[in-house]
Each structure stands twice: as structure tokens, then as C-alpha cells.
N, C-alpha and C positions, 0 to 999 in steps of 0.2 A: 310748692310743697305737694308731693304726691298723696292723694287721698286714698287711704286703705280701709276697706271695710268689706265684710261679706255681703252678698246680695240678698235682698229680702225674699225674692222669688226666683223661680227658674222656669224653663219652658214647660215642664210638666204641670206646674200650677196653672198655667194659661190653658193647657189642654183640658184640665179638670174643670176650670171655669167655663170653658166653651160647652162642655156637656151639661153643666148646671143651667146655663142660659138658653140652651138650644130649644127652639120652639116658643121661646118667650121674647127674647130680643130679636129684632129683625136683622137679616143679612142684608146690609145696605149695599147699594150698587157702587161699582167703580166706573166712573164716567169720564169721558173726554170730549173735547170739541175740536174737530178737524181745523176749523178756522183759527182757533186759539193756538193750536199746535203750529200752524203755519206762521202766525204772527210771532211766536216765541222761538221758532227754529228748532224745536225739540218735541218729544212726545211727553205730555203731561197728563197724568191720570188722577182723578179726584175721588177720594173716599168720602161719600156723601152721608156722614153721620148726622147731618141736619135732618135727614129723613128717618132717623131712629125714633123709637117710642119716646115721647116727651120732648122730642126735638134736639136731642144731643146724645153723645156717647155715654154720658153719665149713667144712663139706665143700666148699662152693662155691669158696671162695678157695684151699683146699688143692689141689683137683683142677685148677683153672685154672693154678696155679703149676707143679705137677708135669707137667701136660700140655705146657706151653710148654717146660719143660726137656727133656722126652722128645723133642719135635719137633726140638730143637736138638742131640740126642744128648749132652746134658749131665747126664743123670740116672743116677747110679750108686748113690746112697744118700743119705738125708736125716737131718737132726737138727732137732728143734724143741723149744721150751719152751712149756709151757701148763699151766693148772690143770685142763684136761680136755677141753674142746670142740675146741680147735685140735689138741690131741693126737690125738684120735680121728679128726678129719678128715684129718690128715696120715697117720696110720697106715693108714686105709682107702684113701686115694689111693695110698700107697706099695705096698700089697698088690695093688692093681689093676695097677700098672705093674711089679710083680715085683721091687722093690728094697727093701733093708733100711731100717728106720726106727728111730732112737733118739729117745726122747721124755723130756725133762727135766720132771718134775712135782713140785710142792710136796708134802711129806709129809702135809700136812693137807688135800689135795684129797679130795673125796668118793670113798669107796671104789668106788662104781659106775663112776666115770670112770677110775680107775686100772685096775680089772679089765677094763673094756671095751677100754681101750687095749692091754692085754696080749693080750686075746682076738683082737684084729685083727692080731696078729703082731709088734707093735713091742716093742723092748727099752725098759723103763722105768727111768730113773735118778731117784731121789728126792733132793730137796734141802730145806733148811730155808728157808722163804719169807722170814723176817725176819732171817736171819743170813748167807745166801749169795747170791751174784750169779748169777742164772740166765743172764744174757747172757754172762758170763765162762765159765761151764761150757759153754755152747753153742759158743762160739768155740773152746774147748780141744778139745772132742770133734770138731768140724768139721775142725780142722787135723790132729788125731792120726789120724783114720780116713778122711780124704778124703770127708767128707760135706757136702752142700749144706745150709746153714742156712736153714730156712724160717721167716721171722718171723711172729708171730701177727697183725700188723696194719700195721706200717710198711714196706710193700712194694707197689709199683704193681700187680703181678699179683694179690696178695691183695685189695687194695682193689677192683679191677675185678671179681674173682670175687664178692666179697660184694655188690657193687652190682647183681648180677643179681637179688638179692632185690627191690630197688626197681623194677627193670625188669619183673619178673613182676607186681608189684603194679599197676604202670601198665597193663599189658596186661589184667589181670583187671578193673580198674575201668572201662576203656574198653569191655570186653565187656558190662559191666553198665550202660553209659551213665551212669556216675557221675563227677562232678567232686569230688574231695575238698577239704575246707577245710583240713585239717591232717593231719599224720602224726607219730608219736612212736615211738621205739625206744631200746634200751639203748645206752649208750656206756661202753666200757672203754677200749680203745686208739683206738677211733673208726673202724675199718675198715668196719663194717656201715653206720653212719649216714652216713659221708662218701660211700661209693660209692652208697648208696641215694638220698641227697639229690641227687646229680647226675642220676640216672635220673628221679626223681620230678619234679624241677624242669624237666627237659627236656620232659616230657609235660604238666605242669600248672604253668604259669608263676606262678600266684597262690597256690600251696599254701604253708602255713606249716609249717615243719619244726622239730621239737623232739627233744632227747635226754632221757634219764632216767638218773639215777645214784643209787647208794646213799649214804646219809648218811656223811660222813667221806671220801668219794671223789668230791667234786663238782668235781674239777679242770677238767673240760670247761666247766661252767657259769661258773666264775670266769675261765677262760682266754678264753672267748668275749667276756665283758664287758670284760676287760682288753686284748684284742687281741694277746695274747702267751701263750705256753704257761706255765702255772703248775702246778707239781706239788703232790701231797699231802705235807704235812710229816710226817705220822705214819701209822701203819697200824692203825686201830681195828678191832675185831672186826666182821665183817659176814657175813651168811648168803649174800650175793651173790658167791660165790667167782669166778664166771666173768668179772666185770667190775671187780674190785678192782685195777686197774692204778695205778701211781704217777703216770702222766701220759699224755696223748694223744700220738700220734706226730707227728713233724716233718712227715710227708707227709700225714697225715690232718687235722691242725689247720687249715691254710689252707682246706681244703674246708669243714670244719665252721664256721669263722669266716665264710666267704662265704655259706653257704646256710642255716645254722640260726638261728632266732630266739633260741635259748637252750637251756638244759637245766634240767629239774626234778629236785629232790632228794627222795628217799623214805627212810623208815626201815624197819627190819626188820618192824615190825607192819603197815605198809602193804603190804609185799611178801607177807607171809603171807596177808593178806586177798585179795590179787590171785591168789595161787596157788589159794586155795580157790574163788574166783570162776571161774577157768579150769576147774577140775574140775567144779564144780556146774553152771555155765551153758553151757560149751563142750564139756565132757567131754574136756578135754585135760589131760595132765600137763605142767606147765611148771615149770622150775627157778626158783629165786629171782631170779637175774640176768636171766632171760629175760622176766620179767613186770613189770619196773620201769615200763614205759610205762603199763600198766594201773593199777599202783599210784599213779601220778601223777594218773590220772583219779579213782580212788576217794578219794584224799585231797584232791580239789578244787583241786589246783594247776594242772591243765589243764582248762579249761572245755570241755564237749562238747555242752551243750544247744543244740538247733537247728542243729547242725553235722554234717557227715560227716567222721568221723575214722578214720584207719587206725592200728592198733597192731601193731607187729612183736613177736611172741612168739618170741624168738631161739633158745631151746633147751629141752629137756625132760629133761636128765640130772640127776635129783635122787634122793638117797638116800631110801628108804622112810620112814625116821624123820623126815626133814624134811617130807615130804608129810603124814605123820600129824600133825605139829605144826600145819601149816596147817589141816588139816581139823578139828582139835580146837578151833579158835577159836569 
């Protein structure tokens, strides 16, 4: 069945977002390893969003959203739900604008993400990921305390903010006189790849775009094939906490369906190998959910030989024990 819907944002929204976050979000580098290129037989460039403020791309969307609310004099306080990266992005943006933030986080989120969110000044409310409804908790807190709910991905300003990642990649590639053959990045709710896809396709009309997901959470891959949103029926264990959403967003999916060729699926062992490669070859600490795109290359589900490929490394908030596990392989 062909999925038909108007798109939530366009390229102009991303340009506007880039002006809002300019001077606040970092322009993260586009890195590569000659040794890794030699091993893979192609040129692979990595967008290091693990070096972004709060350790992930999520700061971009959060700052764009809160900045727009502040400009409209509608920013008094915020509430958000997140396993950690959106939490930290919203907490940091709220601190900048001087408004209180309450963040609903799963009790099994990595300790480093919970502690960092608290350190940024936010109030953290823990919930049971598999027993409680974070959306309902968020709505309740929003109404009870007059807080604006900041969704993690299903919001036009969030998508546009995340899309500045793809916009920066395009500018950086053009500065290098490079035309990419393909790009791949993580999909949880779809904000990063939907926004980035619009920006990248605007600059490179022939680029092939892919998502990557952990095993058991391949809803985007199945949804793109089916042409309609299909959720995950169960919640298996995964080390990729940042992208284990039940399904992609109603706003992000039409964009993913239009622009992406599909999505690759990786298991935990592939992800651990990708984390180790990031540390050893790029000298970057990347969290499990942040390096699923590289994992798809290492497990040979995305061919890169004789091609120029961009991989988005979306975050670096990983507990030391998980990093030790990856490096012990």
C-alpha cells in the first residue's frame, strides 16, 4: 500500500532552524580514517554528533523548539520524556533559557544519562519502561504544572532542528568537493533521519539514504516496505537504549517513506564491534544506538566498496561498563 501524506517540514524549515541554533549548537566535524577506508574499500565519512553539546544531536532539536517558544513568549517551563539524550538536550536548552525542566526517564536508562540530566538542573521522574506509559505521565505533569511538553521526535520544530545535522553534512561535503553516494544513520522515532534526509536530498539529488535499527526494533524497515506505520509487537532486550522506540512518528514516517531506500538491522554484537571501531579508528566514544549505521557496514548489510558513504554517529553517552564490553571483543 502506498503511504500518502503531506510532509511535516521542508528544506526552508531546516534553514530557519539552523539560524536559531547558530552559535549555540556546535558544528560537529566530519571525520574519516584512511586505515578504515582501506579496510572497507571505499571512502567513509563520519558525522561526529557524539561531540555535540550534551553528547548527542538531540540538543539541536531541543534548542530549536525552546528558542521558538521563547520568541513567542510561550516558554515558562518544559516537560519531556526520554531514555537520556533528548532528556539532556531539553535540560540544557531549558537551563540556557532559565526555565524549569522536568524529565521523565526509564528507570533502566544508563546511569550516566540520568546523572547528567540532573546535573544540567532538570528534575528527573523515573518510570518503568515496560509497565508504565510515559506519554500519559508527560501529559499529566504538563497539565498539573503548566509545562510545555517537548516531544522527542514527533514535532515539526524538533524534526527541523535535527535536520540541521544533514544540512551541516551537506555544507561540509561541498567544502570538500565531494558528492556522496549514500548516507546512513540511526532511526528510533525518526527525527534525525527524516530531517537530515530532506537536507541531504536537497543538496545531492542522487544520494541513497538508509536508516539503521537494532534487532527486534526494525519497525522503520518494515514500515517503509509496507508503506504504513508498523510498530514493534514486543520489547526484547537491546543495548541500543537511545533508539528502542515502539514505532516511528506520524510526522516522521511520511518523510522516511519518501526519501529513504530502506533501513538495515543490526544485532548487539555488530553494535559492540562498531563501538570498538569508533574508539580504535576514530578515537571517538560512541554509544550503542549512535553507531548502528557503522554496524550495518561492518556486518556487510550496507555495501561501501568503491563508494563515498556518510555515517551519522548520533551520540556518545555510554556507561563505562558498556564501553569496556565493546573494547574487550
